[in-house]
N, C-alpha and C positions, 0 to 999 in steps of 0.2 A: 807540059800540061799533065801528063800521066804521073810525073814525079810529084807535082803539087797535090793531085788527088790522093796519091798513095800516102803522102806525108800527112794530109788532113785526116785520112782514115786511121792511120796509125796513132795519131794524136788523140782521136776520139776514143780509141780502145785503151789507151794508157793514161787515163785521168788519175787523179789522186785516189788512192785506196782508203777506204774507211771501214770501221768495224761495225757490221750490222748485227743487231741482237733483238730478241723479242720472245714472244710466246705464241704457240700454235694451239688453237682450241677447236672444238666442234661448235655447232650452232647454239648449243646450250651453255657454252662457256666452259666446258670441261676440257682441261688440258689433254693433248694427244701426245703420248710418248712414241718415239720411233718414226716420226714423220721425216721423209727425205727432203732435204733442203739443198738445191743445186743452183750454182751460178749459171744462168742461162748461157748456152753456147760453149760451156766448158765442162770438164769432168770433175771440177772441184765442188765439194759439198760436205755436208755433215748431217747428223740426225738429232732430233729433239731428245732431251733427257726425260726422266720420269715426270717432271713438272711441265713438260711441253716446251721447255726453253731451248734456245739455240743461240750460237754466236759464230759469225763467219765473216771473213774479210772479203770485201767486194769493192769494185770501183764505184766511185760516186756516180749516181744515176744509172747504176747497173741494175739488172733484173734478177730476182731470185724466183725459182720455181719450186713450189711446195707440192708434194705428192704423197698420198697415203691410201692404202687399200680400202676400197669401199667409199672413197671420197673423190670429188672432182678436183683435178689439179688446179692450182691457182698461181698466177704470176703477180709479183709485187715489185714495183720500182723503188729502189732505196735512194733517198735524197739527203738523209742526214744520219747522225749517229744516235738519234732518239730511239728508244726501244719501240718496237712495233708489235701489234697484236694481229695475228692472222687467223681468221675464222674459215674453216673448210666446210663445204656443203656436201652432204651425202650424195653419192652418185645416183642420179635420177633413174638410170637404167637398172642398176642394182641386180644385174643378172646373176651375180655371185652371192646375192643375199641368201643367208641360210634359213631354210624353212623346216620347222619341226613337223614330221609326218607320222610320228608314232614309232617308238623303239628305234629312232634314228633321225637323220636329217638329210636334206638334199639342197643343192642350190636351186634357186627359182627357175633357172634355165632347164634343169633336169626334171622338174616336177611334172608328172603325168596325170595328176588328179586335180580335182577342184578344191584348192586350199586357199584360204584367205588369212591374211596376217594383219593384226592391229598392234602397233608398237607402243612403247611407253610414252613417246611424245604425244600421240593422240590421246592417251588416257590422261596425261598431265594437263593437256589443253582444256579438257572438259571438267576436271575435278569432280568426277561422279561420286556419289555416296556409295553406290553399288556398282560392281564391275559391269553388269549387264548393260547399264546405261551407255557405256562406251562403245557397245556394238551396234546400238540402234542407229540405223541409217548409214553406218560405215561399211557393213558387209552385205553384199547382195545375197539374197536367199535366207537371211537370218531375220526373223521377226520377233521383236521384243514387245510384250504387252504387260502393262502394270496391273497387278491384281489389286493395288491400292496405292494411294499417295501418302499413307501414314508412315511415320518414322519406322525404319527397319523392315518395311514390307517387301515381299519378294516380287519378282517379275517372272513371267512365263516366257521361255525360250523355245521357239519352234524353228527348226532348220529344214527348209524346203517343204513346208506344209505340215499338216496333221496326219500322221501315218497310222494311228491306232485309236480305238475308243478307250484305251487304257492310259498308261503312263507315257507321255510323249517327251519327257525330259531327255536331253542329250546326255551322253557320258561326259563328265567333266573331270579332268585330271590336273592337279596342281603339283608340278614337279614329280609326276607319276602317281601321286596319291589321289584316291577317289574323293571328291568333294560333292556333297549334295546340296548344301546351303551356302550360297556365295556371300551371304551377309557376314560370315566370319572372316572374310578376306578384306584386307586393306588395299584399295586400288593403287595406292602409291607404291606398293611393294611389287607391282607387276612389271616385268620386263617386256613380255610379249604374249599375245593371245593368237593361237593358230586354230583355225576352224576347218575341220575335215568334213566336206559336204557330200562326197560321192562314195563310190565303191572302195576307194583306197582306204577308207576308214575301217574296212573289213579286217585289218590287222588286229582289231579289238573284237572281232567275231560277234558273239551273241549279244554284246552290249552296244553295237555300233549302228543299229537301224535308225536311230533318231539323230545321228550325227555325233561327232566327237569334238570337244573343245579342249585343247591342250594349253595350259597356262604355265608359263615359266616365270619364276620370281627372280629378282635382281641378285646379282652376285658381285664380288669384287673383281678388279682387274689386276693382272700381273704387272709387276714393275711400276706400281703406282703408290705414291706417298699417301698418307692418311688424308682422306677427303670427307667433308661433312656437307650434307645437303639438308636444308630445312625448307619445308613447304607448309604454309599455314594460311588459313582464310577464315573469315567470319561472315555470316550472312543473315539476312532476314527473309522469311518465307511468308507468302500470302496465297490465298486462293485465287485462281484465275477466273473464277466465275461464281456468281450466285444465281440461283434459279429465280425467274421473275414470277414470284407468287403474288397472290392478292393481298393488298393491305386490308385493314379492318373494315373500312367502309365498303370497298369492292366486295369483300368476302360476305359482309352482311347482306348486300343487295343480291348476290348470286344465291346465297343460302335461302333467302326469302323466296326468290323465284322458284327454286327447286321444291320448297315445301308447298307453295301454292299449287305448283304443277302436280304434286302428289296429294292434293286435296287436304293439306294440313295448314294450320295457322302459321304465319311467318314468325320465326323466333326473335327477330330484331325489328320491332315496330318503329324504333327511332334511330335511323341511320346517321343522323347528323351528330350524334354524340359519340360515334365510334372513332372518328379520326383515323390516323394512320395505324394505330395499334402497335403491337409488338412485332418487330422483325426478328424472328427466331433464328434466322441464319446469321444475322449480325451478333446475336447472343452467343453462338457457338464457334464462329470463325474467329481466329486470332492471328495477329502478327507473331510469328514464331521465330525463335532464335536457332541458329545453326553455327557450329564452329568445328574446325578440324585442324589438327597440327600433326606434322610428320617429320621425323628426323632420321636420316640414314647416314651411317658411318661405314666406309669401306676403304680397303687398301690391299696391296698385294706385293709380294716379293718375287724373287726369281722362280720359286717353286710352289708358292702358295698364295691364296687369296682368301679374304674374309669380308663379310658384310653383316652389319647389324642395323635393324630398323625398328623404330618405335612409332606408334600412331595412336591418336586419341580423337574420337568423334563424339559430339554431343548434339542431338537434334530433337527439338520439340515439335509437336504436331500443330498444323494449322486449324485443327478441330480440337477444342478443349485446351490448347496450349500445353503446359507441362503435365496435364493429366494423361497425355499420350507422349511417350518419350523413348528415344533409342540412344543408348550409350555404348560405345565400343572402344576397348583398348586392345591393341595388337602389338605383339613383339615378335620379331623375326630375326633369324640368324642363319648364316651359311658359311661353310668352310670347305675349301678345296685344297688338296695337297698332292703334289707330284712326289711320291715317295722315292721313286726312281724314274728314269726316263720312260719306263714301260708300265710301272705300277702307279695307279692314281686312285686317290680316295676322295670322296665327297660326302658331305653331310649338310642337312638343312633342317630347320624346325620353325614352326609357327605356333604361337600361343595366342588365343583370342578369349577375351572375357567380354561378354555383352549383357546388357540389361535392357529389357524392353517392357513398357507398360502400354496397354492398348485400350481403346474404346470399341464398343460394338459397331461394326461397319459392314456395308455391302449386303444387307439383309433386311427383312421386315423388322421393324422395331429398332433399327440402328439410329445413331444420333442424327445423322443427316436425313434419314428417312423421316424421323420425327420432326426435325426442323422444317421440313417442307410441308408436312401435313398438319402440324399443330395449329390450333385455332388462334388467329392473330388478335382476337378481341380480349384474350386473357393475358394478364401480366405475368412476368416471371415469378413474382411472389405476391401473395395476397396481403391484405391489410395487417395481418398478424406477423408478417415476415416469413411465413412458411411458403414453400414452393407450391405454386398453383397446380391443382389436380387437373387431369385430362379426361374427366368423366364424359361419356357420350361420344368419344372419338374412336371407338373400336378397341379391341383387346390389346393391340400392340402399340398404338400411338400414345406416348407419354411426354411429359415436360422434358425436353432434351437437356436443359440446364441442370435440372434435378438429377437426370440420368448421369451426367458427367460427374456431378458432385458425389454420387453414390456408387461409382464404379471403382473398384479396388482390385488390382491384379499386378503381377510382375513375373517376368520370365528371365531367369539367369542362365546363360550358356557359358560353359568353360570347355574349350576345345584345344587339343594339342594335335598337331600334324607334323610328322617327321619323316625324313628320308635319309638313308645311309647307303652308300654303295662303294664298290671296288671294281676297278677295271684293270686288266692286264693285257698288254700287247706282246705277241710272241711270233716268231718265225716271219717277221716283217709284215705279213698280210693278215694276221689273225688278231682278234681281240675278244677276250672273254669278260663278261660283265655280270655282276650280281647286285641287284638293288632291292632294298627292303623299305617299303613305305607303310606308314600306319596312321590311324586316326583314333583318338579317344575323346569322347565328349560326354559331359553331364549337363542335362537340361532339367532345371528345377522351376516349376511353375506353381505360383501361389495365387489364389483368388479368394476374396471375402465378400460375402453377401450379408450386410447387417440386418438385424431384426428391426421391425417397425417400419419397413418401407411400404408406403401407400401412395401410389401414383394415380389412383382413381379406381372406381368400382370395376371389378372384373379384369384388371390388368394382369397380363402374364408375368410381369416383372415384380408384382407385389410380393412382399415377404412379411406377413403379419405374425408369423410364428417365430421359431427359434432362428438365431443367426446361423450361418453356414460358412465353413472354411474348407477350401479344396486344396489338396496337396497332390501334385502330380510330378513324380520324379522319373526320368528316363536316363538310361546309360547305354551308350553306343560305342562299339569298338569294331575296327576292321583292320585288316592288313593285306598288303599285296606283296608277293615275293616274285620278282622277275629275274630270270637267268637267261643270258643272251650270249650267243657265239656269232661273231661277225667276221666274214672274210671279205677283204677288199683288195682288188688287184687291177692293174692296168697292163694289158698284154699287147705287145708290139705297138705301144704308144697310142693305139686307137680304140682298143676294146676295154671298156671300163666295166668291171663287175663288182657288185656288192651282194653277198649272200648272207642271210640271217637265219639262224635257227634258235628257237627260244621256247621256254615254258613259263607259265605264270600260274600262281596259286593265289586265290582270293577268298577271304572269309570275312563275313560281317555278322555280328550278333548284337543283341541288346536285351535289356530288361525294362519293364514298365511297372511302376508302383503308383496306384491311384487310391487316395483315401478322401473321404468326406466326413468332416466333423460337424455335428449339430449341437447347438447350445454350448459353444466354446466360451471360455472366460473372456470378459471384456466385450466391447462392441465396436472395436476399431481394428483396422488392418494391422496396425503396429502391434497390438496386443494379442492378436489371434494366434492360437496354437491348438494342436490336437491334444496336448496334455491338459487334462482336466475337462475335456469335452463330455457332455452328457451321453453322446452316442457317436461312435466312430464306425464307419462302413468301409470295408475293404472291397474294392471293385472285384477282386478275384473270387470272393465268396458269392457275389451276385452273378457274374457271368459264368463262373466255373471253368473258364478257358485258361489257356497258358498266358503268362505275362512275359513271355520271352520269344525270341526268334533266333534262328541260326541258319545262315545260308552260305553255301560254298560253291566255288567255281574253280575247276582245274582245266588248264588249257595248254595246248602245244601248237606251235605255229612256225611257219617258215616263209621267207620272202626272198625272191631273186630279182635284182635290179641290174639291167644291162643297158649300156649305150655304146654306140659306135661313133666316135669323134664328137660326142655330145650332140649328135645330129639325129640319129635314130634311137629312140628311147623305148624301153620295155620294162614292165614290172609285173610280177605274178606272185600271189600270196595264197596260202592255205592255212586254215586254223581249225583245230578240233577242240570243242568246248564240252565239258561235262558239268552239269548244273544239278545241285541238290533240289532245285525247285520242281523238278520233273521226275516222274516215276521211272522204274527200271526199263520200261520198254522204249522210252524216248529220252534217256538221260544224256546221251551224247549226240552232238550234231557237228556237221562239217560246213564251213563257210569259206568262200574263196572270192578272189577278185583278180581281174586282168586289166592292165592299162598300158597305153602306149602313146608315144608322141613323135612328131616329125618336125624338126626345126628347118623350115623351108628356107629361111634366110641364109643358112649355111651352104645351100646348094649352089653349084657353079652357075646354073641357069637363072638363079634368082638375081635380078639386077634392078634395083629400085632406088631412085634418088631420095625418096622420103620415107620408105619403110626400112628400118635398120634391124628389126627383129620380128620374126613371124614363126609361130609354132601352132601346129594342130595337135590335139590330144583327144583321147577317148578312154572310157573305162566302163567295165561291166562287172557285176558281182552279186553274190548272195550274202546278205547280212541277217542278223538275228535280233530279237528283242525278248529278254527274259524278265522284264519288269512286272512281275506279278508277286502276290504274296506267297509265302512258303507253304508247303504241305498241301497244295491243291490236289495232289494225286492220292491223298488219303483223307479219311474223315477224322477230325480231331474232336475231343470232348469239350467243345466250347458252346454247346447248346444248353438250354435250360430243361431240366427234367423234374417231373413231379411224380412221386411214388407213394404207395400206401403200405405202411408197415404197422401191423397190430392196430388196424383201423385208424391210423393217424397219417396225415399228409406229411411227407418228407420231401424237402426240396433238394435236388442234387443236379447232376450234370447229365447231358445226353449228347449223342453225336450232333455236330453242327452242320456245316456245309457238306453236301454229299460229295463223295470222292469221284475222281475220274482218272484212273491209272494210265490212260492213254494221252493225257494232256502233254502238249509239247510247245516249244517256243514259236513265236511269230517269225515268219520268214519274209524277207524283203528282197525282191529282185530289182536292181537299180542300174541304170546306165546313164552315161553323161558324154556329150560331145562338146568340146570347147576349142577356143582359139585365143591365143595371146599375141598381141601386136605392140610394137613400139615404133613410133613415128618421129621424124624430124629430130634426129639425134637424141632419141628417147625423151623428148620433151612431152610427148603424149604417149600414154600407156592405155591399152584397151584390152579388156577381157570379156568374152561372151561365152555362155554355156546354155545348152539345151539339156534338160534332165527329165527323167521319168523314173518314178519309184512306185512299185506295186508291192503292197504288203499283203501277204496271205496268211491263212490260219490264225486270224484274229481271235483273241480270247473273249468269248461272249458267255453270258448267263442265259441259257435257254428257258423256255416255258415247259414245265414238266408237270405230271399229274400229282395232285395232292396226296394220292395214295402212297407216294414215296416218302411222305412225312416232311416235305419242304415247308409246310405252313406252320410247323411247330416252332415255339419260341427259340430263337438262336439258330435255327436251321435255315438252309437256303439251297437252291438248285446248284448243281455242279458247274464248274467252268469248263467250256468245250472250245475247240478250235473250229470256228464256223463263220468266218467273214473275211472280206478283202476290201482294200481301199487303194486307190491310185492317186498319186500327185504327179503332175507334169507341168513344166513351165520353162521360162526363158529368163536368163540373168544377163545383165549387161552393165559394165562399169567402164568409165573413162576418167582418166586423171591427166591433168596438164600442169606441168611445172616449168617456170620460166625465170631465169635470173635476168632481171632487167638491167641492172648495173651493179657496181660494187656495194651500193647502198640499198638496193631494192630487189626483192624477188616476190613472185606471185604464184599461187597454186589454186587449182579448183578441181573438184572431183564430183562426179555424178554417177549414180547407179540406180537401176530399177530391176524389179523382179515381177514377172507375171506368174500366176499360179492357178491351176485348174484342179480342184479336188473333187473326186467322185467315188462314192461307195459302189463297189461292184457286187457285193454279196453280203447278206445277213442271213445266216442259216438257222434262225430259230423259227418257231411255229408262226409267229405273227408277221415275220419279215421285216421287223424294225425294232430298234431299241429307243425308248423314250428317255428324255432328260430335261432338267430344268423345272422351274415352277413359275406360274403366273396366277395372281389372284387367289381365290379360295374355292375349292371344290371343282376346279377345272383340270382337265388332263394336261399332261406335260406338254409344253409348247415347242420343244425341240426334238428332233429325231435323227437317228442314223438309219438310212434306208437306201436300198440299191437304186441307182440312177440319179441320186441327189448328192450334194456336198454333205460331208459329215456335220451333224449338228444343225442342219437347216431348220428354219422356223415353219411350223405346221399349224395353220389356222384358217380362219374364214377370210375371204376376200370381199372387200367392200366395193360398192358402186354408188358412192355419193350418199345422200340423205333423202329420206322420204319428204317431199314437199307438201303433198296433199293426201287426203284420205283415199282419193281415187288411185293414187300410185300404190298405196298400201294394199288396196283391194285387188289391184291387177297383178300384184307380185306373188311369189310363192309364199306359202304360209310361214310367217315368222313370229315367234312367240312375243306377245305384248307389244307388237309394233304399232306405232302411231306416227303421224307427221312429226318430223324433227329427229327421228331415230336413224341410226345407221342402217343402210340397205345392204344386205349380204347377197352374194352371187349364189344362185342355185346351180352348183357345178354339175350335178348328176341329172338335173332336169326332172326330179321326181315330185316337184311342187312343194317340197317341205325343206326348210332350212334347219339342218341338224349337223351332227358331227361328221356325217358322210360327205359334207360339202367342203371340208377343209382341204387345203392345197398348200403347195410351197409358196410362202409369202416373204421369204427373206433368207439371206446367207450371211453368217457372221464372219466368214473368211474373206479377207480383201482380195480383189482381183489383181491389183497392182500395188506394190510398195516402192517408194523412191527415197533416195537420200542425196543430199547436196551439201558439200562442204567447201568453204572458201577460206583462204589464208593469204595474208599480205604482210610483208615486212618492209619497213622503210627506216633506215638508220637504226635508231634505238627503239622504235615503235613496232609493235606487232598487233595483228588483228586476225581473229578467227571467227567463223560462224558455221553452225551446223543446222540443217533443216531436214525434216522427215515428213513424208506424206503417205497416207494409207487411203486407197481408193477402192470403192465397191463393197465395203463391208457394211452390214446392217446391225442395228442395235434395237433391242426391245425396251421400250419405255415402261418400266414397271414400278416406278417410285411413287406413283399416286395411289393412296389407300382407297379412295373413292367410297368412304363412309359418308353418312348424311351430313356430318358436321366437320369433316376434315377440310383443310384448306386445299386450294387448287392453284395451278399455274395460271398466269393471266391470259393464256391462250383461250381460256373459257370465255373471255370477254367478247370473242368473235363467234359465240355459239349461235345455233339456229334459234331465231325468235319469231319466225313466220315464213310463209312461202316466199322463196326467192332470196331470203336473207343470206344464206350461205349453203354451200354443198360440202363443207369440210368438217365442221365441229358440231356434234349433235346437241340437242336441247339438254337442259339440266332439269333433273327431277329426282325425287326420292321414291317415286312410284315404281312399279314393276317395269323393267325394260331389259333388252338384250344388248345394250351398248357396252357392257363390261366383258362380253365374251372376247376371247383372244382373237384378234383379227389384225389385218395390216394397218388399221388405224393406230395401233400401238407400236408399229415397226417403223424405224426411221433410218435414213441414210447416215451411216456413221463415218463417212469419208472426212478426212481432215488434212490440213497442212500445218505443221508446227515448226516454229523456229526454236530448236531445242537448246541451243547455247550460242551466245555471242560474247566475245571477250576482247578487251583492249588492254595491252600491256606496255610497259615502258621499262627498259633496262638501262641502268647507269652506264655511262661511257667507259671505255677502257682506261682512260686517264684517271678517272675517279676511283674505279675499283682497284687499280694498281696502288693508288695512294692509301686506300683502305686495307690493302693486303688481302683481298678476297678475289674470287674468280667470277662471281656473278651476284647481282642483286637486281631483282625484277619485281616491279609492282604491277598489279592488274586489278581491273574491275570486270565483273561478268554478270550476265543475266541468264539463268537457266529457265527453260520453258517460257520464253519471252512472250509469245503470243500463239494462238491457235485459231485457224480459220476453218469453220465447220458450220453445217446446217443443223447439226444435232442439238436438241434442246436440253440435254442433260448436263451434268457437271463436267464430264470428261469423256470424249469419244475414244480415248486410247485405252481405257481400263477394261479389264475382262477378268472373270473369275479363273480363267485358264482351263476350265473343263471342256473337253472335246465335244460334249453334247450338253448344251445349255450354258455355254460360257459367255454369250453376248447378251445376257439379260441384266438390265441395270435396275437394281433396287435401291439406288442411292449410292453409287460408287464414290468413294473418297477421292477427290480430285488430286492429280499430281500437282504439287505446289509450284508457283513461280518463286525463284530464289535469286535474290540480289546478293552478290558476294564481293568482297574486297580482300585481296591477299598478297602474299609475297613469296618469291622463290629466292633462297639465299644459299650460296655455295662458297665454300672456302677450303 
């Protein structure tokens, strides 16, 4: 019996040998060179070549084991000699994943700070027009708000709240070069985005208080044959919403009622003839075209790699169609060379050319503002074919179609970004590195205002005189020179040390040239030129101030990183910055950070069946913010002076803003406590953080005596350090990845962030800083004040509507109040409703933000979806002009018409009333849930692409901004001007468009 069993087993192991061959790729179809291929149960094996190909003799029905660093091993049973294609999946735990932390890298296991990473796969799945869109909902603690949905418009990035009343933009570095405008970057060129959110960003010192975003562009791979990737899509855009304004008949009825209530004759005696009228929103909204194509070439040899990328984007606007357009061409190249084993060279460059034309937006008199407020009884053109005038609708409201037709402008940006560096390793443990990064850009803006423009009597946009041509040219340049010495060593196998010593020199400068030509030849944008103009005005002769700036930063820094057995982790850094923005007394500052971690799962006492990785970490540090204008510590001659010489007035210059030689940078004390977990063989990854950021010495403009000359033209009070703000909150993210079978895998991720923002001090005379605007002749509706969130809304609180005259008589004195008017709360109990009764009526900062992403792959099909939610933020509804004859939203149909009819919407009248005062009647809940992107793709099978001689061909369809759930009545709850004080006031925000796209990914 034993002999029979032994013989059977021997026979099973010695079947007929066959030659197995094929290709090994990653999940994107990219061949993987150097993959280990082993016959299971033996030591026989091979490795894949440059093209990911292998060939190996194996017994029929034998098993091959494929393994590669950073990927999960995979076993494949060989049943025939047909070539096979093996796709390896990246290791879900990825504890050895390299994370960029600033002037260096660490594995994810070693990281002691709050660092988030977004890879190229995530960016490619979303196909964003701008890079910021790839971060929304993907990174906890990072809030992206759109300033507009127009082509090429920017987004506001806030990392862990709003820290200052000034500039809250994070420091953004692309391959080490400072980038302020992300529109010049092609998202397809990005390899990874690393976000530093806590004190470990302190390695960048005075520029780190708002967080740091490190962007790495794509490069070639060593030992790789020439590869070509092509990504292209076309799309159609549309608005997600139109405001429900009154049609002509409804409008006529409401206007008649308002006039009668104001003791005036009704202007529309025959309502039956009005019909539906003109839908002005239909007249300005368009189905807009969008296209994008990108090509990347890369390769690498034994000692060098190179990569070349080209991209072209063309996007029209959903308002006005081609009248608003963004066009971008990008070219990128990189080259890395190992000159010797120790001496390495790298170089990269990006060129961007963009052209953008815009329409007036997000303000009184903008196209959408006019489309909402324009009289629907008037046609677009009159009987003579001329644009209809908007007489009687206020000074700003004009025919929006005429406005589009008569708007002429264009901005061209040419920008070059480059990096060149050398590194040399010596004495086994040392490396010296020098990197030079630079930017140069030219921004040329042209605008034309033709003569003969008449939109109606008294309109601010009329130009009945000479035509005008505006020329604005700006030139910007900067460089960063970093020099680093790094020491890395492992002592006695357990003590791992990395020490960094570095210096960095940064300089940025620019010039501005602004000219206005009046009476230029011709009366079209194409013909306009300053040459031959009747009058040319140089802005420098008007302001008298400098047309240039020059700012410099010199820094020295050091960092020590130590870990014992990768179990006990420690990091300390110190940086000294010297900035030209500050005077001699405060030119230099010191910034530091301490962080540590403890990998509990590596302890002997840690024994868990389902937790395979657990790490506690914490950080504390002092960071800085120097984002202010230059020369605040001295008075420059940019004021307007009027002098008398020989009994004649002579116009010249005078000191501008008063100086403050003691001005210094804002300081931020920040700490973070976090935990990282991996459960169930790393199928589940959890990260949680509590953070607290307190920014002190905020830069404010105080109230000072007019005796100091601050009321003179061009002059202003000095900037002083006199405020503080605190942001604290909790971040949580969880990701689940599961390989269901050889044909299917699934992933889902969820994150949320809570945020509490509070102003602790405002050290000026009034105790607050106002901001924003609402209506006409009213005080600013937003404030920065101690004890409240920065930019909170300050106005009257309503308590329903007066139903009867008895209620009016029993209430505090309220100007012009009658039944049907809003009833305001007498907060101080003095019996009079006035400005002293204003209180906190809203907060533009969300309490909670959330992100959800889902992915599923089955055979050749793939599906992804991304959602984002903002909860607890308020928005001011300020897009109603509220003139006697302007249109209104149809909510007015539920107005008060008699006692008991409603307690929400006041009566309509053109008579005196206080209903237009800023109050919580105009503040709405801006919370929303948005499906940001949903995509379905199909990749051709391996047998097909092998016949075609390519490595991948994928087709997909996608919808961006698919739907939004919100109670907000405006165009878009996600939009904001980005201002820390007054940013949540909607004067007709340009909505973020819904985009339907179809595209392909092609690799060979």
